[in-house]
All heavy atoms as TSV, in Angstrom:
chain	resi	resn	atom	element	x	y	z
A	1	MET	N	N	-1.243	-28.188	86.646
A	1	MET	CA	C	-1.958	-27.011	86.663
A	1	MET	C	C	-3.325	-27.141	85.789
A	1	MET	O	O	-4.354	-26.689	86.277
A	1	MET	CB	C	-1.128	-25.810	86.160
A	1	MET	CG	C	-1.912	-24.550	85.965
A	1	MET	SD	S	-0.909	-23.246	85.270
A	1	MET	CE	C	-1.939	-21.900	85.591
A	2	PHE	N	N	-3.212	-27.732	84.693
A	2	PHE	CA	C	-4.390	-27.859	83.833
A	2	PHE	C	C	-5.337	-28.945	84.381
A	2	PHE	O	O	-6.518	-28.858	84.080
A	2	PHE	CB	C	-3.971	-28.205	82.376
A	2	PHE	CG	C	-3.365	-27.075	81.747
A	2	PHE	CD1	C	-1.965	-27.084	81.398
A	2	PHE	CD2	C	-4.069	-25.944	81.375
A	2	PHE	CE1	C	-1.325	-26.069	80.840
A	2	PHE	CE2	C	-3.405	-24.829	80.661
A	2	PHE	CZ	C	-2.023	-24.895	80.478
A	3	GLY	N	N	-4.869	-29.857	85.094
A	3	GLY	CA	C	-5.663	-30.853	85.766
A	3	GLY	C	C	-6.676	-30.176	86.797
A	3	GLY	O	O	-7.922	-30.481	86.761
A	4	ASN	N	N	-6.256	-29.265	87.498
A	4	ASN	CA	C	-7.138	-28.508	88.397
A	4	ASN	C	C	-8.168	-27.758	87.622
A	4	ASN	O	O	-9.269	-27.579	88.075
A	4	ASN	CB	C	-6.326	-27.612	89.352
A	4	ASN	CG	C	-5.515	-28.381	90.357
A	4	ASN	OD1	O	-5.865	-29.566	90.686
A	4	ASN	ND2	N	-4.427	-27.820	90.856
A	5	LEU	N	N	-7.689	-27.145	86.600
A	5	LEU	CA	C	-8.680	-26.370	85.669
A	5	LEU	C	C	-9.750	-27.277	85.092
A	5	LEU	O	O	-10.917	-26.918	85.155
A	5	LEU	CB	C	-7.914	-25.655	84.562
A	5	LEU	CG	C	-8.310	-24.175	84.356
A	5	LEU	CD1	C	-7.553	-23.344	85.319
A	5	LEU	CD2	C	-8.107	-23.801	82.952
A	6	ALA	N	N	-9.333	-28.421	84.640
A	6	ALA	CA	C	-10.319	-29.507	84.146
A	6	ALA	C	C	-11.302	-29.830	85.222
A	6	ALA	O	O	-12.500	-29.973	84.947
A	6	ALA	CB	C	-9.553	-30.593	83.486
A	7	ASP	N	N	-10.716	-30.148	86.356
A	7	ASP	CA	C	-11.649	-30.560	87.499
A	7	ASP	C	C	-12.589	-29.355	87.847
A	7	ASP	O	O	-13.729	-29.651	88.123
A	7	ASP	CB	C	-10.877	-30.874	88.781
A	7	ASP	CG	C	-10.015	-32.162	88.582
A	7	ASP	OD1	O	-10.355	-32.989	87.653
A	7	ASP	OD2	O	-9.088	-32.380	89.348
A	8	ALA	N	N	-12.110	-28.148	87.815
A	8	ALA	CA	C	-13.013	-27.057	88.138
A	8	ALA	C	C	-14.008	-26.914	87.059
A	8	ALA	O	O	-15.218	-26.616	87.369
A	8	ALA	CB	C	-12.106	-25.714	88.231
A	9	GLY	N	N	-13.648	-27.135	85.787
A	9	GLY	CA	C	-14.613	-27.024	84.736
A	9	GLY	C	C	-15.677	-28.065	84.820
A	9	GLY	O	O	-16.899	-27.852	84.553
A	10	ARG	N	N	-15.322	-29.274	85.157
A	10	ARG	CA	C	-16.300	-30.384	85.335
A	10	ARG	C	C	-17.226	-30.096	86.507
A	10	ARG	O	O	-18.423	-30.273	86.523
A	10	ARG	CB	C	-15.611	-31.706	85.598
A	10	ARG	CG	C	-15.123	-32.356	84.287
A	10	ARG	CD	C	-14.681	-33.735	84.477
A	10	ARG	NE	N	-13.475	-33.889	85.272
A	10	ARG	CZ	C	-12.315	-33.777	84.922
A	10	ARG	NH1	N	-12.006	-33.494	83.562
A	10	ARG	NH2	N	-11.172	-33.950	85.664
A	11	GLY	N	N	-16.703	-29.596	87.650
A	11	GLY	CA	C	-17.472	-29.124	88.810
A	11	GLY	C	C	-18.491	-28.087	88.475
A	11	GLY	O	O	-19.632	-28.122	88.916
A	12	LEU	N	N	-18.012	-27.085	87.707
A	12	LEU	CA	C	-18.863	-26.059	87.279
A	12	LEU	C	C	-20.050	-26.604	86.373
A	12	LEU	O	O	-21.167	-26.142	86.576
A	12	LEU	CB	C	-18.076	-24.956	86.610
A	12	LEU	CG	C	-18.810	-23.715	86.249
A	12	LEU	CD1	C	-19.362	-22.981	87.522
A	12	LEU	CD2	C	-17.839	-22.715	85.515
A	13	ALA	N	N	-19.644	-27.455	85.491
A	13	ALA	CA	C	-20.698	-27.966	84.556
A	13	ALA	C	C	-21.720	-28.803	85.353
A	13	ALA	O	O	-22.875	-28.693	85.114
A	13	ALA	CB	C	-20.029	-28.860	83.477
A	14	GLN	N	N	-21.252	-29.500	86.392
A	14	GLN	CA	C	-22.211	-30.350	87.206
A	14	GLN	C	C	-23.067	-29.385	88.016
A	14	GLN	O	O	-24.268	-29.644	88.174
A	14	GLN	CB	C	-21.441	-31.202	88.114
A	14	GLN	CG	C	-22.311	-32.144	88.999
A	14	GLN	CD	C	-23.006	-33.154	88.174
A	14	GLN	OE1	O	-22.504	-33.687	87.109
A	14	GLN	NE2	N	-24.209	-33.510	88.602
A	15	ALA	N	N	-22.459	-28.333	88.521
A	15	ALA	CA	C	-23.292	-27.299	89.260
A	15	ALA	C	C	-24.378	-26.711	88.414
A	15	ALA	O	O	-25.496	-26.531	88.769
A	15	ALA	CB	C	-22.410	-26.281	89.877
A	16	GLY	N	N	-23.956	-26.423	87.133
A	16	GLY	CA	C	-24.955	-25.885	86.182
A	16	GLY	C	C	-26.061	-26.867	85.921
A	16	GLY	O	O	-27.207	-26.398	85.802
A	17	ARG	N	N	-25.790	-28.119	85.781
A	17	ARG	CA	C	-26.830	-29.105	85.544
A	17	ARG	C	C	-27.798	-29.158	86.824
A	17	ARG	O	O	-28.959	-29.164	86.650
A	17	ARG	CB	C	-26.300	-30.456	85.276
A	17	ARG	CG	C	-25.710	-30.619	83.879
A	17	ARG	CD	C	-25.276	-32.008	83.483
A	17	ARG	NE	N	-24.207	-32.518	84.280
A	17	ARG	CZ	C	-22.957	-32.310	83.859
A	17	ARG	NH1	N	-22.632	-31.740	82.880
A	17	ARG	NH2	N	-21.935	-32.814	84.682
A	18	TYR	N	N	-27.207	-29.152	87.962
A	18	TYR	CA	C	-28.058	-29.155	89.157
A	18	TYR	C	C	-28.947	-27.963	89.278
A	18	TYR	O	O	-30.040	-28.002	89.656
A	18	TYR	CB	C	-27.169	-29.325	90.466
A	18	TYR	CG	C	-26.608	-30.778	90.669
A	18	TYR	CD1	C	-25.345	-30.872	91.125
A	18	TYR	CD2	C	-27.317	-31.860	90.320
A	18	TYR	CE1	C	-24.807	-32.104	91.447
A	18	TYR	CE2	C	-26.816	-33.105	90.546
A	18	TYR	CZ	C	-25.528	-33.249	91.067
A	18	TYR	OH	O	-25.034	-34.420	91.310
A	19	LEU	N	N	-28.298	-26.774	88.921
A	19	LEU	CA	C	-29.098	-25.532	89.014
A	19	LEU	C	C	-30.234	-25.548	88.025
A	19	LEU	O	O	-31.373	-25.257	88.223
A	19	LEU	CB	C	-28.136	-24.303	88.745
A	19	LEU	CG	C	-28.842	-22.966	88.672
A	19	LEU	CD1	C	-29.422	-22.679	90.062
A	19	LEU	CD2	C	-27.792	-21.915	88.344
A	20	GLY	N	N	-29.982	-26.063	86.819
A	20	GLY	CA	C	-30.981	-26.159	85.725
A	20	GLY	C	C	-32.165	-27.110	86.197
A	20	GLY	O	O	-33.349	-26.662	86.044
A	21	GLN	N	N	-31.820	-28.171	86.719
A	21	GLN	CA	C	-32.801	-29.193	87.215
A	21	GLN	C	C	-33.581	-28.499	88.341
A	21	GLN	O	O	-34.782	-28.664	88.427
A	21	GLN	CB	C	-32.133	-30.489	87.736
A	21	GLN	CG	C	-33.207	-31.479	88.230
A	21	GLN	CD	C	-32.487	-32.733	88.722
A	21	GLN	OE1	O	-31.333	-32.742	89.197
A	21	GLN	NE2	N	-33.149	-33.869	88.603
A	22	SER	N	N	-32.901	-27.866	89.319
A	22	SER	CA	C	-33.625	-27.183	90.397
A	22	SER	C	C	-34.629	-26.169	89.893
A	22	SER	O	O	-35.744	-26.076	90.327
A	22	SER	CB	C	-32.667	-26.569	91.318
A	22	SER	OG	O	-31.842	-27.608	91.943
A	23	MET	N	N	-34.149	-25.385	88.938
A	23	MET	CA	C	-35.101	-24.307	88.420
A	23	MET	C	C	-36.263	-24.938	87.692
A	23	MET	O	O	-37.399	-24.435	87.866
A	23	MET	CB	C	-34.360	-23.437	87.402
A	23	MET	CG	C	-33.102	-22.702	88.086
A	23	MET	SD	S	-33.693	-21.492	89.238
A	23	MET	CE	C	-34.390	-20.222	88.283
A	24	ARG	N	N	-35.972	-26.046	86.891
A	24	ARG	CA	C	-37.133	-26.679	86.235
A	24	ARG	C	C	-38.235	-27.226	87.285
A	24	ARG	O	O	-39.378	-27.086	87.099
A	24	ARG	CB	C	-36.713	-27.807	85.316
A	24	ARG	CG	C	-36.017	-27.231	84.010
A	24	ARG	CD	C	-35.824	-28.355	83.046
A	24	ARG	NE	N	-34.811	-29.300	83.595
A	24	ARG	CZ	C	-33.479	-29.082	83.425
A	24	ARG	NH1	N	-32.963	-27.993	82.889
A	24	ARG	NH2	N	-32.624	-29.973	83.924
A	25	LEU	N	N	-37.654	-27.810	88.362
A	25	LEU	CA	C	-38.563	-28.338	89.423
A	25	LEU	C	C	-39.286	-27.286	90.138
A	25	LEU	O	O	-40.453	-27.388	90.392
A	25	LEU	CB	C	-37.773	-29.253	90.333
A	25	LEU	CG	C	-37.213	-30.560	89.794
A	25	LEU	CD1	C	-36.225	-31.135	90.767
A	25	LEU	CD2	C	-38.333	-31.458	89.440
A	26	MET	N	N	-38.650	-26.172	90.292
A	26	MET	CA	C	-39.348	-25.023	91.041
A	26	MET	C	C	-40.495	-24.436	90.179
A	26	MET	O	O	-41.477	-24.063	90.808
A	26	MET	CB	C	-38.284	-23.929	91.326
A	26	MET	CG	C	-37.488	-24.205	92.519
A	26	MET	SD	S	-36.633	-22.752	93.027
A	26	MET	CE	C	-35.116	-22.801	92.134
A	27	VAL	N	N	-40.358	-24.371	88.921
A	27	VAL	CA	C	-41.498	-23.905	88.148
A	27	VAL	C	C	-42.388	-24.987	87.605
A	27	VAL	O	O	-43.361	-24.670	86.900
A	27	VAL	CB	C	-40.969	-23.020	86.927
A	27	VAL	CG1	C	-40.198	-21.774	87.474
A	27	VAL	CG2	C	-40.087	-23.804	85.997
A	28	GLY	N	N	-42.129	-26.216	87.930
A	28	GLY	CA	C	-43.028	-27.336	87.635
A	28	GLY	C	C	-42.834	-28.022	86.363
A	28	GLY	O	O	-43.744	-28.688	85.862
A	29	LEU	N	N	-41.729	-27.740	85.737
A	29	LEU	CA	C	-41.442	-28.424	84.453
A	29	LEU	C	C	-41.040	-29.896	84.679
A	29	LEU	O	O	-40.157	-30.117	85.554
A	29	LEU	CB	C	-40.343	-27.713	83.614
A	29	LEU	CG	C	-40.736	-26.296	83.098
A	29	LEU	CD1	C	-39.551	-25.682	82.386
A	29	LEU	CD2	C	-41.899	-26.469	82.109
A	30	PRO	N	N	-41.606	-30.852	84.005
A	30	PRO	CA	C	-41.265	-32.231	84.215
A	30	PRO	C	C	-39.870	-32.619	83.797
A	30	PRO	O	O	-39.279	-32.006	82.853
A	30	PRO	CB	C	-42.309	-33.010	83.481
A	30	PRO	CG	C	-42.673	-32.051	82.379
A	30	PRO	CD	C	-42.549	-30.667	82.872
A	31	GLU	N	N	-39.331	-33.646	84.363
A	31	GLU	CA	C	-38.102	-34.238	83.985
A	31	GLU	C	C	-38.254	-35.497	83.296
A	31	GLU	O	O	-38.445	-36.582	83.796
A	31	GLU	CB	C	-37.238	-34.461	85.328
A	31	GLU	CG	C	-36.628	-33.220	85.900
A	31	GLU	CD	C	-35.494	-32.702	85.120
A	31	GLU	OE1	O	-34.764	-33.484	84.519
A	31	GLU	OE2	O	-35.304	-31.469	85.108
A	32	TYR	N	N	-38.169	-35.395	81.899
A	32	TYR	CA	C	-38.386	-36.537	81.066
A	32	TYR	C	C	-37.262	-37.617	81.276
A	32	TYR	O	O	-37.581	-38.764	81.281
A	32	TYR	CB	C	-38.403	-36.065	79.621
A	32	TYR	CG	C	-38.843	-37.192	78.644
A	32	TYR	CD1	C	-40.043	-37.765	78.610
A	32	TYR	CD2	C	-37.879	-37.750	77.703
A	32	TYR	CE1	C	-40.355	-38.850	77.767
A	32	TYR	CE2	C	-38.163	-38.719	76.844
A	32	TYR	CZ	C	-39.376	-39.313	76.973
A	32	TYR	OH	O	-39.701	-40.379	76.022
A	33	ASP	N	N	-36.083	-37.111	81.383
A	33	ASP	CA	C	-34.945	-38.103	81.526
A	33	ASP	C	C	-35.239	-38.903	82.854
A	33	ASP	O	O	-34.916	-40.138	82.864
A	33	ASP	CB	C	-33.643	-37.401	81.663
A	33	ASP	CG	C	-33.233	-36.786	80.322
A	33	ASP	OD1	O	-33.806	-37.122	79.319
A	33	ASP	OD2	O	-32.369	-35.785	80.313
A	34	THR	N	N	-35.673	-38.292	83.892
A	34	THR	CA	C	-35.912	-39.037	85.104
A	34	THR	C	C	-37.071	-40.051	84.935
A	34	THR	O	O	-36.965	-41.186	85.429
A	34	THR	CB	C	-36.307	-38.049	86.299
A	34	THR	OG1	O	-35.353	-37.042	86.467
A	34	THR	CG2	C	-36.547	-38.756	87.561
A	35	TYR	N	N	-38.060	-39.660	84.142
A	35	TYR	CA	C	-39.139	-40.689	83.836
A	35	TYR	C	C	-38.554	-41.877	83.050
A	35	TYR	O	O	-38.945	-42.999	83.431
A	35	TYR	CB	C	-40.226	-39.843	83.004
A	35	TYR	CG	C	-41.184	-40.775	82.248
A	35	TYR	CD1	C	-42.164	-41.519	82.849
A	35	TYR	CD2	C	-41.052	-40.838	80.900
A	35	TYR	CE1	C	-42.971	-42.403	82.136
A	35	TYR	CE2	C	-41.837	-41.707	80.203
A	35	TYR	CZ	C	-42.809	-42.468	80.860
A	35	TYR	OH	O	-43.645	-43.323	80.043
A	36	VAL	N	N	-37.794	-41.563	82.104
A	36	VAL	CA	C	-37.297	-42.645	81.206
A	36	VAL	C	C	-36.337	-43.578	82.059
A	36	VAL	O	O	-36.575	-44.840	82.048
A	36	VAL	CB	C	-36.389	-42.069	80.084
A	36	VAL	CG1	C	-35.712	-43.167	79.336
A	36	VAL	CG2	C	-37.323	-41.327	79.082
A	37	ALA	N	N	-35.547	-42.996	82.974
A	37	ALA	CA	C	-34.669	-43.859	83.810
A	37	ALA	C	C	-35.599	-44.687	84.755
A	37	ALA	O	O	-35.365	-45.907	85.011
A	37	ALA	CB	C	-33.775	-43.047	84.648
A	38	HIS	N	N	-36.698	-44.090	85.251
A	38	HIS	CA	C	-37.569	-44.801	86.215
A	38	HIS	C	C	-38.184	-45.890	85.399
A	38	HIS	O	O	-38.317	-47.052	85.969
A	38	HIS	CB	C	-38.644	-43.882	86.721
A	38	HIS	CG	C	-39.783	-44.608	87.504
A	38	HIS	ND1	N	-39.669	-45.032	88.693
A	38	HIS	CD2	C	-41.047	-44.871	86.959
A	38	HIS	CE1	C	-40.798	-45.668	89.013
A	38	HIS	NE2	N	-41.692	-45.508	87.970
A	39	MET	N	N	-38.780	-45.684	84.221
A	39	MET	CA	C	-39.475	-46.694	83.445
A	39	MET	C	C	-38.499	-47.860	83.124
A	39	MET	O	O	-38.846	-48.966	83.209
A	39	MET	CB	C	-39.965	-46.101	82.141
A	39	MET	CG	C	-41.205	-45.171	82.323
A	39	MET	SD	S	-42.643	-46.057	83.069
A	39	MET	CE	C	-43.110	-47.080	81.728
A	40	GLU	N	N	-37.272	-47.562	82.698
A	40	GLU	CA	C	-36.260	-48.566	82.335
A	40	GLU	C	C	-35.965	-49.404	83.568
A	40	GLU	O	O	-35.773	-50.626	83.471
A	40	GLU	CB	C	-34.998	-47.952	81.702
A	40	GLU	CG	C	-35.276	-47.408	80.327
A	40	GLU	CD	C	-34.048	-46.568	79.794
A	40	GLU	OE1	O	-33.158	-46.304	80.528
A	40	GLU	OE2	O	-34.150	-46.357	78.581
A	41	ALA	N	N	-35.807	-48.818	84.707
A	41	ALA	CA	C	-35.388	-49.538	85.918
A	41	ALA	C	C	-36.568	-50.298	86.606
A	41	ALA	O	O	-36.348	-51.459	87.046
A	41	ALA	CB	C	-34.756	-48.541	86.968
A	42	THR	N	N	-37.749	-49.736	86.593
A	42	THR	CA	C	-38.906	-50.265	87.341
A	42	THR	C	C	-39.841	-51.071	86.480
A	42	THR	O	O	-40.466	-51.958	86.859
A	42	THR	CB	C	-39.657	-49.082	87.988
A	42	THR	OG1	O	-38.678	-48.343	88.706
A	42	THR	CG2	C	-40.628	-49.688	89.050
A	43	HIS	N	N	-39.966	-50.655	85.222
A	43	HIS	CA	C	-41.022	-51.217	84.300
A	43	HIS	C	C	-40.399	-51.583	82.977
A	43	HIS	O	O	-40.781	-51.092	81.886
A	43	HIS	CB	C	-42.191	-50.232	84.166
A	43	HIS	CG	C	-42.755	-49.766	85.398
A	43	HIS	ND1	N	-43.500	-50.495	86.202
A	43	HIS	CD2	C	-42.646	-48.541	85.995
A	43	HIS	CE1	C	-43.853	-49.749	87.255
A	43	HIS	NE2	N	-43.300	-48.569	87.186
A	44	PRO	N	N	-39.390	-52.401	82.961
A	44	PRO	CA	C	-38.649	-52.754	81.667
A	44	PRO	C	C	-39.683	-53.410	80.723
A	44	PRO	O	O	-40.496	-54.282	81.137
A	44	PRO	CB	C	-37.520	-53.569	82.095
A	44	PRO	CG	C	-37.860	-54.178	83.386
A	44	PRO	CD	C	-38.792	-53.074	84.029
A	45	GLY	N	N	-39.587	-53.141	79.481
A	45	GLY	CA	C	-40.359	-53.737	78.417
A	45	GLY	C	C	-41.778	-53.122	78.207
A	45	GLY	O	O	-42.449	-53.412	77.391
A	46	GLN	N	N	-42.206	-52.234	79.188
A	46	GLN	CA	C	-43.451	-51.576	79.081
A	46	GLN	C	C	-43.339	-50.344	78.114
A	46	GLN	O	O	-42.229	-49.819	78.104
A	46	GLN	CB	C	-44.047	-51.160	80.391
A	46	GLN	CG	C	-44.491	-52.316	81.295
A	46	GLN	CD	C	-45.176	-51.781	82.556
A	46	GLN	OE1	O	-45.329	-50.533	82.761
A	46	GLN	NE2	N	-45.563	-52.744	83.379
A	47	PRO	N	N	-44.337	-50.025	77.412
A	47	PRO	CA	C	-44.216	-48.889	76.481
A	47	PRO	C	C	-43.998	-47.558	77.280
A	47	PRO	O	O	-44.462	-47.501	78.361
A	47	PRO	CB	C	-45.617	-48.875	75.780
A	47	PRO	CG	C	-46.501	-49.813	76.430
A	47	PRO	CD	C	-45.696	-50.693	77.310
A	48	MET	N	N	-43.255	-46.641	76.651
A	48	MET	CA	C	-42.898	-45.392	77.286
A	48	MET	C	C	-43.500	-44.302	76.488
A	48	MET	O	O	-43.647	-44.360	75.237
A	48	MET	CB	C	-41.422	-45.300	77.207
A	48	MET	CG	C	-40.727	-44.639	78.431
A	48	MET	SD	S	-38.987	-44.602	78.282
A	48	MET	CE	C	-38.466	-46.298	78.322
A	49	MET	N	N	-43.914	-43.290	77.182
A	49	MET	CA	C	-44.545	-42.108	76.578
A	49	MET	C	C	-43.443	-41.327	75.760
A	49	MET	O	O	-42.319	-41.291	76.261
A	49	MET	CB	C	-45.204	-41.159	77.583
A	49	MET	CG	C	-46.397	-41.683	78.206
A	49	MET	SD	S	-47.124	-40.438	79.336
A	49	MET	CE	C	-46.233	-40.763	80.879
A	50	SER	N	N	-43.803	-40.660	74.733
A	50	SER	CA	C	-42.920	-39.776	74.059
A	50	SER	C	C	-42.775	-38.549	74.936
A	50	SER	O	O	-43.496	-38.300	75.822
A	50	SER	CB	C	-43.505	-39.390	72.649
A	50	SER	OG	O	-44.673	-38.554	72.858
A	51	TYR	N	N	-41.845	-37.678	74.517
A	51	TYR	CA	C	-41.651	-36.474	75.293
A	51	TYR	C	C	-42.876	-35.583	75.358
A	51	TYR	O	O	-43.405	-35.138	76.336
A	51	TYR	CB	C	-40.442	-35.616	74.865
A	51	TYR	CG	C	-40.385	-34.405	75.659
A	51	TYR	CD1	C	-39.714	-34.306	76.858
A	51	TYR	CD2	C	-40.864	-33.125	75.159
A	51	TYR	CE1	C	-39.536	-33.122	77.613
A	51	TYR	CE2	C	-40.850	-31.989	75.941
A	51	TYR	CZ	C	-40.140	-31.977	77.157
A	51	TYR	OH	O	-40.100	-30.880	77.863
A	52	GLU	N	N	-43.566	-35.528	74.199
A	52	GLU	CA	C	-44.743	-34.711	73.998
A	52	GLU	C	C	-45.915	-35.354	74.891
A	52	GLU	O	O	-46.666	-34.639	75.519
A	52	GLU	CB	C	-45.211	-34.687	72.573
A	52	GLU	CG	C	-44.249	-33.884	71.710
A	52	GLU	CD	C	-43.011	-34.525	71.286
A	52	GLU	OE1	O	-42.938	-35.780	71.396
A	52	GLU	OE2	O	-42.081	-33.861	70.937
A	53	GLU	N	N	-46.054	-36.694	74.920
A	53	GLU	CA	C	-47.152	-37.292	75.666
A	53	GLU	C	C	-46.845	-37.105	77.111
A	53	GLU	O	O	-47.746	-36.808	77.890
A	53	GLU	CB	C	-47.093	-38.730	75.371
A	53	GLU	CG	C	-47.676	-39.175	74.041
A	53	GLU	CD	C	-47.415	-40.536	73.622
A	53	GLU	OE1	O	-46.396	-41.185	74.052
A	53	GLU	OE2	O	-48.298	-41.171	72.916
A	54	PHE	N	N	-45.552	-37.268	77.512
A	54	PHE	CA	C	-45.164	-37.115	78.898
A	54	PHE	C	C	-45.385	-35.603	79.450
A	54	PHE	O	O	-46.091	-35.534	80.504
A	54	PHE	CB	C	-43.700	-37.435	79.074
A	54	PHE	CG	C	-43.121	-37.160	80.396
A	54	PHE	CD1	C	-43.296	-37.985	81.559
A	54	PHE	CD2	C	-42.411	-35.931	80.663
A	54	PHE	CE1	C	-42.760	-37.719	82.783
A	54	PHE	CE2	C	-41.920	-35.828	81.907
A	54	PHE	CZ	C	-42.094	-36.604	83.037
A	55	PHE	N	N	-45.065	-34.661	78.575
A	55	PHE	CA	C	-45.255	-33.256	78.942
A	55	PHE	C	C	-46.755	-32.953	79.118
A	55	PHE	O	O	-47.163	-32.326	80.089
A	55	PHE	CB	C	-44.673	-32.401	77.908
A	55	PHE	CG	C	-44.651	-30.966	78.220
A	55	PHE	CD1	C	-43.665	-30.394	79.146
A	55	PHE	CD2	C	-45.658	-30.094	77.892
A	55	PHE	CE1	C	-43.624	-29.110	79.526
A	55	PHE	CE2	C	-45.640	-28.761	78.275
A	55	PHE	CZ	C	-44.648	-28.159	79.083
A	56	ARG	N	N	-47.549	-33.460	78.171
A	56	ARG	CA	C	-48.986	-33.206	78.212
A	56	ARG	C	C	-49.541	-33.893	79.431
A	56	ARG	O	O	-50.394	-33.270	80.117
A	56	ARG	CB	C	-49.535	-33.751	76.941
A	56	ARG	CG	C	-51.060	-33.344	76.804
A	56	ARG	CD	C	-51.697	-33.856	75.471
A	56	ARG	NE	N	-50.819	-33.773	74.379
A	56	ARG	CZ	C	-50.395	-34.891	73.743
A	56	ARG	NH1	N	-50.652	-36.039	74.069
A	56	ARG	NH2	N	-49.530	-34.671	72.680
A	57	GLU	N	N	-49.222	-35.104	79.820
A	57	GLU	CA	C	-49.759	-35.768	80.863
A	57	GLU	C	C	-49.403	-35.068	82.201
A	57	GLU	O	O	-50.122	-34.959	83.106
A	57	GLU	CB	C	-49.229	-37.275	80.948
A	57	GLU	CG	C	-49.836	-38.180	81.936
A	57	GLU	CD	C	-49.201	-37.976	83.351
A	57	GLU	OE1	O	-47.973	-37.692	83.403
A	57	GLU	OE2	O	-49.896	-38.238	84.315
A	58	ARG	N	N	-48.121	-34.588	82.253
A	58	ARG	CA	C	-47.717	-33.873	83.487
A	58	ARG	C	C	-48.430	-32.571	83.640
A	58	ARG	O	O	-48.791	-32.118	84.733
A	58	ARG	CB	C	-46.145	-33.544	83.480
A	58	ARG	CG	C	-45.319	-34.850	83.642
A	58	ARG	CD	C	-45.363	-35.372	85.058
A	58	ARG	NE	N	-46.481	-36.241	85.217
A	58	ARG	CZ	C	-47.044	-36.432	86.374
A	58	ARG	NH1	N	-46.648	-35.815	87.504
A	58	ARG	NH2	N	-48.061	-37.208	86.498
A	59	GLN	N	N	-48.724	-31.871	82.516
A	59	GLN	CA	C	-49.515	-30.600	82.613
A	59	GLN	C	C	-50.875	-30.851	83.053
A	59	GLN	O	O	-51.424	-30.211	83.969
A	59	GLN	CB	C	-49.605	-29.936	81.257
A	59	GLN	CG	C	-48.341	-29.141	80.890
A	59	GLN	CD	C	-48.504	-28.314	79.705
A	59	GLN	OE1	O	-49.113	-28.831	78.724
A	59	GLN	NE2	N	-48.098	-27.071	79.788
A	60	GLU	N	N	-51.448	-31.914	82.549
A	60	GLU	CA	C	-52.860	-32.383	82.959
A	60	GLU	C	C	-52.906	-32.774	84.457
A	60	GLU	O	O	-53.864	-32.377	85.181
A	60	GLU	CB	C	-53.431	-33.390	82.164
A	60	GLU	CG	C	-53.683	-33.050	80.764
A	60	GLU	CD	C	-54.195	-34.030	79.832
A	60	GLU	OE1	O	-54.272	-35.282	80.271
A	60	GLU	OE2	O	-54.409	-33.889	78.583
A	61	ALA	N	N	-51.851	-33.443	84.907
A	61	ALA	CA	C	-51.847	-33.921	86.253
A	61	ALA	C	C	-51.630	-32.603	87.241
A	61	ALA	O	O	-52.234	-32.614	88.364
A	61	ALA	CB	C	-50.615	-34.888	86.554
A	62	ARG	N	N	-50.856	-31.699	86.809
A	62	ARG	CA	C	-50.630	-30.584	87.613
A	62	ARG	C	C	-51.721	-29.538	87.668
A	62	ARG	O	O	-52.071	-28.990	88.646
A	62	ARG	CB	C	-49.320	-29.824	87.152
A	62	ARG	CG	C	-48.964	-28.644	88.067
A	62	ARG	CD	C	-47.670	-27.939	87.542
A	62	ARG	NE	N	-47.453	-26.733	88.273
A	62	ARG	CZ	C	-46.485	-26.671	89.222
A	62	ARG	NH1	N	-45.745	-27.651	89.530
A	62	ARG	NH2	N	-46.396	-25.515	89.870
A	63	TYR	N	N	-52.269	-29.232	86.532
A	63	TYR	CA	C	-53.305	-28.218	86.408
A	63	TYR	C	C	-54.746	-28.680	86.216
A	63	TYR	O	O	-55.568	-27.919	86.059
A	63	TYR	CB	C	-52.986	-27.291	85.237
A	63	TYR	CG	C	-51.624	-26.607	85.361
A	63	TYR	CD1	C	-50.511	-26.961	84.509
A	63	TYR	CD2	C	-51.400	-25.604	86.396
A	63	TYR	CE1	C	-49.270	-26.280	84.734
A	63	TYR	CE2	C	-50.182	-25.124	86.543
A	63	TYR	CZ	C	-49.144	-25.389	85.733
A	63	TYR	OH	O	-47.908	-24.778	85.914
A	64	GLY	N	N	-54.882	-29.995	86.187
A	64	GLY	CA	C	-56.208	-30.622	85.940
A	64	GLY	C	C	-56.431	-30.620	84.446
A	64	GLY	O	O	-55.986	-29.801	83.639
A	65	GLY	N	N	-57.049	-31.703	84.031
A	65	GLY	CA	C	-57.255	-31.827	82.638
A	65	GLY	C	C	-58.411	-32.784	82.349
A	65	GLY	O	O	-59.455	-32.550	82.809
A	66	ALA	N	N	-58.171	-33.890	81.728
A	66	ALA	CA	C	-59.156	-34.753	81.399
A	66	ALA	C	C	-59.609	-35.608	82.503
A	66	ALA	O	O	-60.248	-36.711	82.353
A	66	ALA	CB	C	-58.648	-35.656	80.241
A	67	GLY	N	N	-59.311	-35.248	83.708
A	67	GLY	CA	C	-59.808	-35.925	84.867
A	67	GLY	C	C	-58.988	-37.154	85.262
A	67	GLY	O	O	-59.379	-37.996	86.050
A	68	LYS	N	N	-57.857	-37.361	84.530
A	68	LYS	CA	C	-57.089	-38.544	84.940
A	68	LYS	C	C	-55.741	-38.142	85.478
A	68	LYS	O	O	-55.153	-37.140	85.099
A	68	LYS	CB	C	-56.907	-39.488	83.697
A	68	LYS	CG	C	-55.911	-38.933	82.634
A	68	LYS	CD	C	-55.667	-39.978	81.587
A	68	LYS	CE	C	-54.523	-39.589	80.710
A	68	LYS	NZ	N	-54.182	-40.493	79.710
A	69	ARG	N	N	-55.286	-38.835	86.445
A	69	ARG	CA	C	-54.006	-38.570	87.006
A	69	ARG	C	C	-53.034	-39.722	86.572
A	69	ARG	O	O	-53.306	-40.810	86.874
A	69	ARG	CB	C	-54.147	-38.565	88.595
A	69	ARG	CG	C	-52.845	-38.546	89.273
A	69	ARG	CD	C	-52.646	-37.206	89.926
A	69	ARG	NE	N	-51.624	-37.143	90.827
A	69	ARG	CZ	C	-50.328	-36.898	90.604
A	69	ARG	NH1	N	-49.957	-36.675	89.409
A	69	ARG	NH2	N	-49.393	-36.959	91.537
A	70	GLY	N	N	-51.986	-39.315	85.992
A	70	GLY	CA	C	-51.046	-40.350	85.444
A	70	GLY	C	C	-50.085	-40.709	86.542
A	70	GLY	O	O	-50.027	-40.305	87.602
A	71	GLY	N	N	-49.281	-41.762	86.198
A	71	GLY	CA	C	-48.276	-42.238	87.120
A	71	GLY	C	C	-48.493	-43.621	87.444
A	71	GLY	O	O	-49.616	-44.200	87.268
A	72	CYS	N	N	-47.398	-44.320	87.869
A	72	CYS	CA	C	-47.514	-45.725	88.039
A	72	CYS	C	C	-47.306	-46.121	89.610
A	72	CYS	O	O	-47.743	-47.138	90.063
A	72	CYS	CB	C	-46.497	-46.545	87.198
A	72	CYS	SG	S	-44.784	-46.017	87.642
A	73	CYS	N	N	-46.547	-45.144	90.260
A	73	CYS	CA	C	-46.165	-45.574	91.599
A	73	CYS	C	C	-46.808	-44.658	92.696
A	73	CYS	O	O	-47.139	-43.641	92.496
A	73	CYS	CB	C	-44.668	-45.548	91.743
A	73	CYS	SG	S	-43.879	-46.550	90.504
């Protein structure tokens, strides 16, 4: 009985994470964890932006800023 409850709890937590990610993407908030995973997988050993640098760069890319568009790929 409790196994099913634990499975349901894990499923609900996963759904909550997906919902949160979807909401952030809909309003244009960047996903720092996705950036970190991409950098580690695709560009190991290269310097990584801090969260603050990443957020600022994404805002400038989305709304215009210093005239530079970030990104590697």
